[in-house]
C-alpha positions, 0 to 999 in steps of 0.5 A, spaced: 807 731 748 811 729 754 807 728 761 809 725 767 805 719 769 805 715 776 802 708 775 802 706 782 805 709 789 812 711 790 817 717 788 821 711 784 814 710 780 814 717 777 815 717 769 816 722 764 812 719 758 809 721 751 802 723 751 797 725 746 795 733 747 788 734 750 782 735 745 780 741 746 772 741 748 767 748 748 769 753 753 776 750 755 783 753 754 789 749 751 795 751 756 802 750 754 805 748 761 812 751 762 813 750 769 810 747 776 811 747 783 810 742 788 806 742 795 806 738 800 800 736 797 803 733 791 808 729 795 803 725 799 799 724 793 805 720 790 807 717 796 799 715 797 798 717 804 793 722 803 788 719 797 788 711 796 783 712 791 788 715 786 785 713 778 792 710 775 795 713 771 795 719 775 798 726 772 801 729 779 802 737 780 797 742 782 800 748 781 802 750 773 804 756 769 804 757 762 802 760 755 795 759 752 796 756 745 788 755 742 781 756 745 775 752 744 768 755 742 765 760 746 771 762 750 772 769 751 777 771 756 783 768 753 787 768 747 793 765 744 800 768 747 796 770 753 800 768 760 796 764 765 796 761 772 792 755 774 787 756 779 787 750 784 780 750 787 777 751 780 770 752 781 771 758 786 771 764 782 770 769 787 766 770 795 766 764 800 767 758 798 760 753 798 759 745 796 759 747 789 766 751 788 769 747 792 769 740 789 774 740 784 781 741 785 787 740 780 791 734 782 786 732 786 779 730 783 781 732 776 788 730 773 794 734 775 798 739 770 805 736 770 804 735 762 806 740 756 799 741 755 793 741 758 786 743 757 782 747 763 776 751 763 776 758 762 774 760 768 780 756 771 786 760 769 788 766 773 792 772 769 800 772 771 803 777 774 807 781 769 814 781 773 815 774 774 818 768 770 814 762 769 818 759 774 816 764 779 809 765 777 808 757 778 809 757 785 803 762 787 797 758 786 797 754 793 802 757 798 802 764 796 795 764 795 793 761 801 798 766 805 795 772 802 787 769 803 789 768 810 793 775 812 789 779 807 782 776 806 781 773 813 786 776 818 785 783 816 792 784 817 793 792 818 800 796 818 803 796 825 801 789 826 806 783 828 805 776 824 809 770 826 811 765 821 814 758 821 820 755 817 822 756 810 816 752 806 812 756 801 806 759 805 810 761 810 815 765 806 810 768 802 807 770 808 813 773 811 813 777 804 806 779 803 806 781 811 812 786 810 809 789 804 803 790 808 807 794 813 807 789 818 813 786 823 815 778 822 817 774 827 819 767 824 821 760 827 826 756 824 831 750 825 838 753 823 842 759 823 843 758 816 835 758 815 835 764 820 840 768 816 836 767 809 829 769 814 832 775 815 835 777 809 828 776 806 825 782 812 824 778 818 825 782 823 826 777 829 828 769 828 827 764 833 831 757 833 826 752 835 831 747 836 835 752 841 828 754 844 823 748 844 818 752 848 819 758 842 812 761 844 815 764 851 820 767 846 815 770 842 812 773 848 819 776 850 820 779 843 812 782 844 813 786 850 809 779 854 803 781 848 804 776 844 803 776 836 797 779 832 796 773 826 800 767 826 799 761 820 800 754 823 803 750 818 806 744 822 799 742 825 799 737 831 806 739 833 806 746 833 798 748 834 798 749 842 805 753 841 801 758 836 795 759 840 799 760 846 803 765 842 798 770 839 795 776 843 788 777 845 783 776 839 789 773 835 788 770 828 791 762 828 790 760 821 791 752 820 795 752 814 798 745 814 799 738 817 806 736 816 807 734 823 800 730 824 793 731 823 791 732 831 789 738 834 791 736 841 788 743 844 786 744 851 781 751 852 784 753 858 791 751 857 791 754 851 787 760 853 782 759 847 776 761 850 780 767 855 783 771 850 778 770 844 783 767 840 780 765 832 782 759 829 781 758 822 782 752 817 785 755 810 786 752 803 788 757 798 783 762 796 778 764 790 780 766 783 778 773 785 783 773 791 788 770 786 787 776 781 788 781 788 794 778 790 798 778 783 796 785 783 800 786 789 805 782 787 806 787 781 805 793 785 810 791 790 815 787 785 815 781 790 819 775 787 818 768 790 823 764 794 825 758 789 829 753 792 831 749 786 829 748 778 829 741 776 829 739 768 822 734 767 827 729 766 829 729 774 822 729 776 824 724 782 830 728 784 825 734 785 819 730 790 826 727 793 828 734 795 821 736 797 821 730 801 828 731 805 825 738 808 832 741 807 828 746 801 828 753 802 822 756 799 819 753 792 822 746 788 820 748 781 820 743 776 821 747 768 818 744 762 820 749 758 
């Protein structure tokens, strides 16, 4: 089978090689991966800025979708031909996360899925939505589930509330789509008129160009009659968290869903009105398989289709990573193995 292997850190070290198909153990499922999608995590894993202790050769990528081709002894949930998608936090099957369920993440503690075949424990898979292609389904495990878990299961998004999203990356676009499907108003920030037009086409009710308005929280307040939004997902971290806090109303929810601008959180309890406005700040890292199934039902019922920036063949894996690294993408960067 073909598989991408990383022998040392760097995008130029990603190579397509021939490998043996994994041996199937009891309670495991062999999946023919049809597509994978890239996350910021995949980029920083490959360039070595996230985890210096990667065991080489390393198979990258956390998000994947495909078809069950064989099942091991004891497997009851799946049969050959089933369309499935990988659960990123493998042991988080339901409920709240704990140390045991948080221990195994695909593409981190265990090898990634950028290979034609992977073996996965039967509890580490979820049924793919019926209305999506493999390329679309592959975008769901991290970005979509993070947005769903934050908005629906943690923030308790309700009809008529207002949600603030940041930029045109995967989590933010899924947040926009989920919020609109749930009957919310969406205000989005972005860096260009071109991206603003795409956001409006996807349903954003208002878009703020943060290059034109560096203090963009003031525009958020103006658009909400001085009140602020009910919910925001902060995907950039260090350079945006302060304005995210200033953008929400009393009892507002601020989910920290990324750190592309830095990992430090320079917060001032008084300046950012954290205590006075009873603001809730919560760290986020996807959701359980139970949450994944609930999200997939909503995706099917509402016929939500993920935004894909570009699909690359496996032979162009380095180009796909460089596209992600450029920051110019709108939506998800996908690699097809079909």
